[in-house]
C-alpha positions as CSV (number, residue, x, y, z in Angstrom):
1,R,111.7,86.0,119.6
2,Q,109.1,85.5,116.8
3,H,108.7,88.3,114.3
4,W,105.0,88.6,113.3
5,R,104.2,90.0,109.9
6,P,100.8,91.7,109.4
7,I,99.5,88.7,107.6
8,D,100.5,86.4,110.5
9,L,98.6,88.6,113.0
10,V,95.5,88.9,110.8
11,L,95.3,85.1,110.0
12,A,95.8,84.2,113.7
13,L,93.0,86.7,114.6
14,R,90.9,85.3,111.9
15,F,91.5,81.7,113.1
16,L,90.5,82.7,116.7
17,A,87.4,84.4,115.4
18,E,86.3,81.7,112.9
19,F,86.2,79.1,115.6
20,S,85.0,81.4,118.4
21,L,87.8,80.3,120.7
22,H,87.4,83.5,122.8
23,H,84.0,82.1,123.8
24,L,85.1,78.6,124.9
25,P,85.6,78.1,128.6
26,Q,88.2,75.4,127.9
27,V,90.5,78.0,126.2
28,T,91.1,80.4,129.1
29,Q,93.8,82.6,127.4
30,A,91.9,83.1,124.1
31,G,90.2,86.3,125.1
32,A,93.5,87.9,126.1
33,L,95.1,86.6,122.9
34,C,92.3,88.1,120.9
35,R,92.7,91.5,122.6
36,E,96.5,91.4,122.1
37,L,96.2,90.4,118.4
38,Q,93.6,93.1,117.8
39,M,95.8,95.7,119.4
40,R,98.8,94.7,117.4
41,T,96.9,94.6,114.1
42,E,95.6,98.0,114.8
43,Q,99.1,99.3,115.4
44,R,100.3,97.8,112.1
45,L,97.2,98.8,110.0
46,G,99.3,101.1,107.8
47,E,101.6,98.2,106.8
48,M,98.8,95.9,105.6
49,R,98.0,95.1,102.0
50,H,94.5,95.1,100.7
51,L,93.8,91.4,101.2
52,E,95.1,91.6,104.8
53,L,92.8,94.5,105.4
54,A,89.9,92.5,104.0
55,H,90.7,89.5,106.3
56,L,91.0,91.9,109.3
57,A,87.6,93.3,108.6
58,R,86.1,89.9,108.4
59,A,87.8,88.8,111.7
60,L,86.5,91.9,113.5
61,V,83.0,91.1,112.3
62,Q,83.3,87.5,113.4
63,L,84.8,88.3,116.8
64,T,81.7,90.3,117.8
65,A,79.1,88.2,116.0
66,G,77.6,86.9,119.2
67,S,78.1,89.9,121.3
68,G,76.6,92.7,119.2
69,L,77.9,95.0,116.5
70,P,81.7,95.3,115.9
71,D,83.7,98.3,116.6
72,N,82.7,100.5,113.6
73,T,85.5,102.9,114.4
74,L,88.2,100.3,113.7
75,L,86.2,98.9,110.8
76,G,86.0,102.4,109.4
77,R,89.8,102.8,109.7
78,V,90.3,99.5,107.9
79,A,87.9,100.7,105.1
80,E,89.7,104.0,104.8
81,N,93.1,102.2,104.5
82,F,91.7,100.5,101.4
83,S,91.8,103.9,99.6
84,R,95.6,103.8,99.7
85,R,97.2,102.8,96.5
86,A,93.7,102.6,94.8
87,Q,95.2,101.6,91.5
88,D,96.6,98.4,93.0
89,L,93.3,97.5,94.7
90,P,92.0,94.1,93.5
91,L,88.2,94.0,93.1
92,G,88.1,90.7,94.9
93,A,89.5,92.3,98.1
94,L,87.1,95.2,97.7
95,L,84.2,92.8,97.4
96,H,85.5,90.9,100.5
97,L,85.6,94.1,102.5
98,S,82.1,95.1,101.2
99,S,80.7,91.7,102.4
100,S,82.2,92.3,105.9
101,L,80.8,95.8,106.1
102,L,77.4,94.5,105.0
103,A,77.5,91.8,107.7
104,A,78.5,94.4,110.3
105,R,75.9,96.9,109.1
106,A,78.8,99.4,109.1
107,P,78.8,102.4,106.8
108,M,81.1,102.5,103.8
109,P,83.3,105.6,103.4
110,V,82.4,107.7,100.4
111,E,85.8,107.3,98.7
112,L,85.6,103.5,99.1
113,G,82.1,103.5,97.5
114,R,83.5,105.5,94.6
115,L,86.3,103.0,94.2
116,L,83.9,100.0,94.3
117,S,81.8,101.6,91.6
118,E,84.8,102.3,89.4
119,K,86.4,98.9,89.8
120,A,83.1,97.1,89.4
121,Q,82.3,98.9,86.1
122,A,85.8,98.0,84.8
123,D,85.5,94.3,85.7
124,L,81.8,93.6,85.5
125,A,82.1,91.4,82.4
126,H,84.4,89.0,84.3
127,L,82.4,88.7,87.5
128,R,80.7,85.5,88.6
129,P,76.9,85.5,89.4
130,F,77.5,85.5,93.2
131,E,79.8,88.5,92.9
132,I,77.3,90.4,90.8
133,A,74.6,89.6,93.4
134,L,77.0,90.8,96.2
135,L,77.7,94.0,94.2
136,A,74.0,94.6,93.7
137,K,73.3,94.1,97.4
138,A,76.2,96.5,98.3
139,S,75.0,99.1,95.8
140,A,71.6,99.1,97.4
141,H,72.8,98.9,101.0
142,F,75.4,101.6,100.7
143,R,73.3,103.7,98.4
144,L,75.8,103.8,95.6
145,Q,73.9,106.1,93.3
146,D,75.9,105.6,90.2
147,P,73.4,105.3,87.3
148,K,76.0,103.8,85.0
149,L,76.9,101.0,87.5
150,L,73.3,100.3,88.2
151,L,72.4,100.0,84.5
152,Q,75.4,97.6,83.9
153,L,74.3,95.5,86.9
154,R,70.8,95.3,85.6
155,R,72.1,94.2,82.2
156,A,74.5,91.6,83.8
157,V,71.6,90.1,85.8
158,G,69.3,90.1,82.8
159,S,71.8,88.4,80.6
160,N,72.7,85.7,83.1
161,L,69.3,85.2,84.6
162,D,69.6,81.4,84.6
163,S,72.7,81.6,86.7
164,F,71.0,83.4,89.6
């Protein structure tokens, strides 16, 4: 019997979602497989690392792209799990999750917004232009009203205007 790690479950779900296999009539078992993988990932949510959680959020958004909005309850649980071990949270994974929440038009938990603001301020000098643009969009969409972050974003855009 195969032992599935959380990353295996998430990447299999992401593969199914990326290629919309659950919508293809030629792949009759894909819908059942998606439901099974989603149920198993939900059960193992507490074991997942930050990057796995970010990939899961993206898969959930992709799975429901053609059929309406994703399950915001599960997306919310994924976002809340990001707050665990906040000191270990890489900004890239946080930006990945923010992008998924933006695509799903899902709300960002307050604690996660605070973490995004803190991590972004600490790493803003090392961000690439598209990450700065994503951060600015997330700040506006999620109403991150951190004046220090907004001022730093304005300066970052102003100093790299040719890159945008």
